[in-house]
Structures are given as C-alpha cells and as structure tokens.
C-alpha positions in Angstrom: 0.0 0.0 0.0 2.7 2.5 1.0 4.7 1.7 -2.2 1.6 2.2 -4.3 1.2 5.7 -2.8 4.9 6.5 -3.0 5.4 6.0 -6.7 2.7 8.6 -7.8 3.9 11.0 -5.1 7.5 10.8 -6.4 6.4 11.2 -10.0 4.2 14.2 -8.9 7.2 15.8 -7.3 9.0 15.7 -10.6 6.0 17.0 -12.4 5.9 20.1 -10.1 9.6 20.8 -10.5 10.8 19.2 -7.3 13.5 16.5 -7.7 12.9 12.9 -6.8 16.0 10.8 -6.0 16.7 10.2 -9.7 17.0 14.0 -10.4 19.6 15.0 -7.8 22.5 14.8 -10.2 20.9 17.7 -12.1 21.8 20.0 -9.3 25.3 21.4 -8.7 27.1 20.5 -5.5 27.1 23.3 -2.9 30.4 25.0 -2.4 31.6 27.4 0.3 31.9 31.0 -0.9 33.1 32.4 2.4 33.9 31.4 5.9 33.2 34.2 8.4 35.5 34.5 11.4 34.9 38.0 12.9 32.0 40.3 13.5 29.3 41.4 15.9 25.6 41.3 16.4 23.6 43.4 18.8 20.1 42.7 20.1 18.3 45.7 21.6 15.3 44.6 23.6 12.2 46.7 23.9 13.1 47.7 27.5 16.4 49.1 26.2 18.6 46.1 27.3 21.5 45.8 24.9 22.9 42.3 24.2 26.2 42.3 22.4 27.4 39.2 20.7 31.0 39.8 19.8 32.1 36.4 18.5 31.4 34.6 15.3 31.1 30.9 15.8 33.3 28.4 14.0 31.9 27.0 10.7 29.9 30.2 10.0 29.7 30.2 6.2 28.1 31.3 3.0 27.5 28.6 0.5 26.2 28.5 -3.1 23.1 26.6 -2.4 21.6 27.4 1.1 23.3 30.8 1.6 24.4 31.9 5.1 24.7 29.9 8.2 26.3 32.4 10.5 26.1 32.3 14.3 27.1 35.1 16.7 27.6 34.5 20.4 28.8 36.2 23.5 29.6 35.4 27.1 26.1 35.5 28.5 24.4 32.6 26.9 22.8 34.3 23.9 23.2 33.1 20.4 21.9 34.4 17.1 22.0 32.6 13.8 21.3 34.1 10.3 20.3 31.5 7.8 19.4 31.5 4.1 20.7 34.9 3.0 22.4 34.8 -0.3 21.3 31.2 -1.2 20.3 29.9 -4.6 16.9 31.5 -5.3 15.9 28.8 -7.8 16.2 26.0 -5.3 15.5 27.5 -1.9 13.7 30.7 -2.8 14.9 34.1 -1.6 14.7 34.3 2.2 16.7 35.1 5.3 15.7 34.1 8.8 17.0 34.5 12.3 17.2 31.9 15.0 17.6 32.9 18.6 19.0 30.6 21.2 19.8 31.2 24.9 21.4 29.0 27.5 19.7 29.7 30.9 20.9 27.7 33.9 20.5 24.1 32.6 17.9 24.9 29.9 18.3 25.6 26.2 15.8 28.3 25.2 14.9 28.8 21.6 12.5 30.7 19.3 10.4 28.5 17.0 8.7 31.1 14.9 11.3 32.9 12.8 8.5 34.5 10.8 8.2 37.0 13.7 11.3 38.9 12.3 11.6 41.1 9.2 15.2 40.6 8.1 16.9 43.2 5.9 20.2 41.8 4.6 22.0 44.9 3.2 25.0 42.9 1.7 26.0 39.3 1.5 29.1 38.1 -0.4 32.5 36.6 0.1 33.7 39.8 2.0 30.8 40.5 4.4 27.3 39.7 5.5 25.6 42.7 7.1 22.1 43.8 7.9 19.3 44.6 10.4 16.1 43.0 11.6 13.0 43.9 13.5 11.3 41.2 15.5 7.9 41.4 17.3 6.2 39.1 19.7 9.1 36.6 20.1 8.4 33.7 22.5 10.8 31.4 24.3 10.5 27.6 24.3 12.7 25.0 26.0 14.3 23.3 23.0 15.1 20.1 25.0 11.6 19.6 26.5 9.5 19.6 23.3 7.2 16.6 22.7 7.6 14.7 19.5 5.0 15.3 16.8 3.0 17.9 18.7 2.9 21.6 19.2 5.6 22.9 21.5 4.5 24.8 24.7 6.0 28.2 25.4 7.9 28.9 28.6 6.3 31.1 31.2 8.3 34.1 30.0 6.8 37.3 28.5 6.9 37.8 24.8 9.4 40.4 23.7 10.4 42.6 20.7 13.9 43.2 19.5 15.9 45.3 17.0 19.0 43.5 15.6 22.1 44.6 13.7 24.7 42.1 12.5 27.9 41.9 10.5 30.5 39.2 9.9 33.7 39.1 7.8 36.2 36.5 6.8 
C-alpha cells in the first residue's frame, strides 16, 4: 500500500519541478563561498537592554546553495543565527531568517517562529554579511523539552520585541 502511494507521489514531485531521487544529479554540489570569522551582532530589547554578541562561531559560512549559516555568540548565553541569506533563489527561494537561542541555567531556550522577524540583509558576499532586523512578539520555548510530533509549549516568560544589527567578515 505504501509503495503504491509513494510511486505517484515521487512522480508528482518531478511534475511540479521538485526533484525525486533520480534527479539529484541535475543540481550542482554546494560549495563554500566564504567562511566568516569575525563580526558582531547586537540585540536591543524593547526595554532598552542591549545584548552584544562579539564572537562569530566556527563554521559560519556562505555557500552557493543554502546561503548563510552564521552564528554570533557572547559570554552571557545568547546566540543568534542568520540562515538562508544569499542562497540559490531557484532551489531555496529568496529568504533570510534569524534563529535565537539562549542557555539559561541548565535549559536551552529557543524561538520556534522565525517569521516574527523582518530581516533586511544589506549585503552578503565573500567579503561581508551585514544587515538589520525587526522582531515582534518573540516567544521562548525549551528546546530540550518539546514533545515529538506535537505543538511545543512556550515557557512562562513574557513575549518580547527586539531590534537587531549584524555583520560578519572572513
């Protein structure tokens, strides 16, 4: 039964322009355009609190297929990741998103709804990635306490707004 459903589904993927396993050789291999090693990001919370992330994490890159995967961190448990900027528009579409993570005591807090941010990437290439973002109504979740296959529950923390600036260089 499952095989009977899988064959038309795979054929349908090809019909709508999505690859099925036989079409992967038609796509180029991703290659690294840049590895970013220095930079900063700032997160300004609505109450005026300024969080400065002055380190770019190892393996922060720009590649030809999926675009950026750049993570900033600081000494206080905050992490910010920019994904998708500068990627292949034909394969992934044109989008950039931010992922917030925070280590609090023994918990890993995260934001699940990256659509809460409007990201403006001013420049992304082999020499720099830089831009700003405005985020509204962000909500923390415990990344390690989420049930499988069900809607995550937010932490008992107030929602927050934030303004972000970021830049990273090789």
